[in-house]
SEVO-414270 format. One record per residue (C-alpha): residue number from 1; residue in three letters; x, z, y. Coordinates in steps of 0.05 Angstrom, whole numbers, always signed. Layout:
REM SEVO-414270
<pt><n>NUM</n><res>ala</res><east>X</east><up>Z</up><north>Y</north></pt>
...
***
This chain:
REM SEVO-414270
<pt><n>1</n><res>phe</res><east>+716</east><up>+1458</up><north>+1122</north></pt>
<pt><n>2</n><res>ile</res><east>+722</east><up>+1412</up><north>+1065</north></pt>
<pt><n>3</n><res>lys</res><east>+712</east><up>+1350</up><north>+1102</north></pt>
<pt><n>4</n><res>glu</res><east>+774</east><up>+1358</up><north>+1154</north></pt>
<pt><n>5</n><res>his</res><east>+819</east><up>+1400</up><north>+1104</north></pt>
<pt><n>6</n><res>arg</res><east>+803</east><up>+1373</up><north>+1031</north></pt>
<pt><n>7</n><res>lys</res><east>+793</east><up>+1300</up><north>+1050</north></pt>
<pt><n>8</n><res>gly</res><east>+805</east><up>+1274</up><north>+979</north></pt>
<pt><n>9</n><res>arg</res><east>+760</east><up>+1325</up><north>+943</north></pt>
<pt><n>10</n><res>tyr</res><east>+708</east><up>+1316</up><north>+1000</north></pt>
<pt><n>11</n><res>thr</res><east>+709</east><up>+1240</up><north>+986</north></pt>
<pt><n>12</n><res>thr</res><east>+707</east><up>+1251</up><north>+909</north></pt>
<pt><n>13</n><res>leu</res><east>+642</east><up>+1297</up><north>+914</north></pt>
<pt><n>14</n><res>leu</res><east>+606</east><up>+1252</up><north>+962</north></pt>
<pt><n>15</n><res>ser</res><east>+617</east><up>+1187</up><north>+930</north></pt>
<pt><n>16</n><res>glu</res><east>+597</east><up>+1216</up><north>+857</north></pt>
<pt><n>17</n><res>cys</res><east>+539</east><up>+1242</up><north>+891</north></pt>
<pt><n>18</n><res>arg</res><east>+559</east><up>+1319</up><north>+878</north></pt>
<pt><n>19</n><res>leu</res><east>+569</east><up>+1341</up><north>+949</north></pt>
<pt><n>20</n><res>asn</res><east>+511</east><up>+1379</up><north>+955</north></pt>
<pt><n>21</n><res>glu</res><east>+509</east><up>+1409</up><north>+884</north></pt>
<pt><n>22</n><res>tyr</res><east>+583</east><up>+1432</up><north>+895</north></pt>
<pt><n>23</n><res>leu</res><east>+568</east><up>+1472</up><north>+973</north></pt>
<pt><n>24</n><res>his</res><east>+509</east><up>+1501</up><north>+939</north></pt>
<pt><n>25</n><res>lys</res><east>+550</east><up>+1535</up><north>+886</north></pt>
<pt><n>26</n><res>ile</res><east>+597</east><up>+1556</up><north>+936</north></pt>
<pt><n>27</n><res>asp</res><east>+540</east><up>+1586</up><north>+977</north></pt>
<pt><n>28</n><res>leu</res><east>+513</east><up>+1621</up><north>+911</north></pt>
<pt><n>29</n><res>glu</res><east>+581</east><up>+1646</up><north>+898</north></pt>
<pt><n>30</n><res>ala</res><east>+592</east><up>+1670</up><north>+971</north></pt>
<pt><n>31</n><res>ser</res><east>+529</east><up>+1708</up><north>+971</north></pt>
<pt><n>32</n><res>glu</res><east>+540</east><up>+1739</up><north>+908</north></pt>
<pt><n>33</n><res>met</res><east>+607</east><up>+1769</up><north>+925</north></pt>
<pt><n>34</n><res>leu</res><east>+574</east><up>+1793</up><north>+993</north></pt>
<pt><n>35</n><res>glu</res><east>+523</east><up>+1831</up><north>+945</north></pt>
<pt><n>36</n><res>ile</res><east>+581</east><up>+1863</up><north>+912</north></pt>
<pt><n>37</n><res>ile</res><east>+630</east><up>+1879</up><north>+967</north></pt>
<pt><n>38</n><res>ile</res><east>+588</east><up>+1901</up><north>+1024</north></pt>
<pt><n>39</n><res>pro</res><east>+562</east><up>+1964</up><north>+982</north></pt>
<pt><n>40</n><res>ser</res><east>+631</east><up>+1977</up><north>+952</north></pt>
<pt><n>41</n><res>leu</res><east>+665</east><up>+1980</up><north>+1016</north></pt>
<pt><n>42</n><res>ala</res><east>+606</east><up>+2029</up><north>+1040</north></pt>
<pt><n>43</n><res>val</res><east>+618</east><up>+2073</up><north>+990</north></pt>
<pt><n>44</n><res>glu</res><east>+696</east><up>+2069</up><north>+997</north></pt>
<pt><n>45</n><res>arg</res><east>+688</east><up>+2083</up><north>+1077</north></pt>
<pt><n>46</n><res>gly</res><east>+635</east><up>+2143</up><north>+1061</north></pt>
<pt><n>47</n><res>ile</res><east>+573</east><up>+2104</up><north>+1097</north></pt>
<pt><n>48</n><res>asp</res><east>+510</east><up>+2124</up><north>+1063</north></pt>
<pt><n>49</n><res>glu</res><east>+438</east><up>+2145</up><north>+1077</north></pt>
<pt><n>50</n><res>asp</res><east>+457</east><up>+2214</up><north>+1109</north></pt>
<pt><n>51</n><res>leu</res><east>+498</east><up>+2176</up><north>+1159</north></pt>
<pt><n>52</n><res>lys</res><east>+441</east><up>+2126</up><north>+1176</north></pt>
<pt><n>53</n><res>thr</res><east>+391</east><up>+2189</up><north>+1184</north></pt>
<pt><n>54</n><res>his</res><east>+429</east><up>+2236</up><north>+1227</north></pt>
<pt><n>55</n><res>asp</res><east>+468</east><up>+2174</up><north>+1269</north></pt>
<pt><n>56</n><res>met</res><east>+437</east><up>+2106</up><north>+1266</north></pt>
<pt><n>57</n><res>leu</res><east>+473</east><up>+2081</up><north>+1318</north></pt>
<pt><n>58</n><res>gly</res><east>+546</east><up>+2097</up><north>+1284</north></pt>
<pt><n>59</n><res>trp</res><east>+514</east><up>+2074</up><north>+1222</north></pt>
<pt><n>60</n><res>val</res><east>+494</east><up>+2007</up><north>+1247</north></pt>
<pt><n>61</n><res>ala</res><east>+564</east><up>+1998</up><north>+1272</north></pt>
<pt><n>62</n><res>glu</res><east>+597</east><up>+2015</up><north>+1215</north></pt>
<pt><n>63</n><res>met</res><east>+551</east><up>+1970</up><north>+1171</north></pt>
<pt><n>64</n><res>asn</res><east>+574</east><up>+1908</up><north>+1218</north></pt>
<pt><n>65</n><res>asn</res><east>+637</east><up>+1920</up><north>+1210</north></pt>
<pt><n>66</n><res>ile</res><east>+638</east><up>+1926</up><north>+1135</north></pt>
<pt><n>67</n><res>lys</res><east>+600</east><up>+1865</up><north>+1135</north></pt>
<pt><n>68</n><res>ala</res><east>+654</east><up>+1824</up><north>+1176</north></pt>
<pt><n>69</n><res>arg</res><east>+704</east><up>+1849</up><north>+1134</north></pt>
<pt><n>70</n><res>ala</res><east>+670</east><up>+1826</up><north>+1069</north></pt>
<pt><n>71</n><res>glu</res><east>+647</east><up>+1759</up><north>+1103</north></pt>
<pt><n>72</n><res>glu</res><east>+724</east><up>+1753</up><north>+1110</north></pt>
<pt><n>73</n><res>ile</res><east>+745</east><up>+1768</up><north>+1044</north></pt>
<pt><n>74</n><res>val</res><east>+695</east><up>+1718</up><north>+1019</north></pt>
<pt><n>75</n><res>leu</res><east>+718</east><up>+1664</up><north>+1064</north></pt>
<pt><n>76</n><res>arg</res><east>+790</east><up>+1676</up><north>+1042</north></pt>
<pt><n>77</n><res>glu</res><east>+773</east><up>+1674</up><north>+972</north></pt>
<pt><n>78</n><res>val</res><east>+713</east><up>+1627</up><north>+956</north></pt>
<pt><n>79</n><res>val</res><east>+709</east><up>+1576</up><north>+1019</north></pt>
<pt><n>80</n><res>tyr</res><east>+783</east><up>+1565</up><north>+1038</north></pt>
<pt><n>81</n><res>val</res><east>+812</east><up>+1556</up><north>+970</north></pt>
***
């Protein structure tokens, strides 16, 4: 994304040998946000261990939806900035 849409920033980071450091920072930030957002969305939607015990497939489907939504949020707020 950065190479195609933020060419100036990409070139600067690459020429200053800071591209890997920058990408690592973004990766860590995105992972931390996911760790916060996924549980909060699960609580918000009432997805808990009780559902997991009684309806495993329903729980998996809900958690997949939550994970996809959380990833959309992280992409919009961290990656595509």
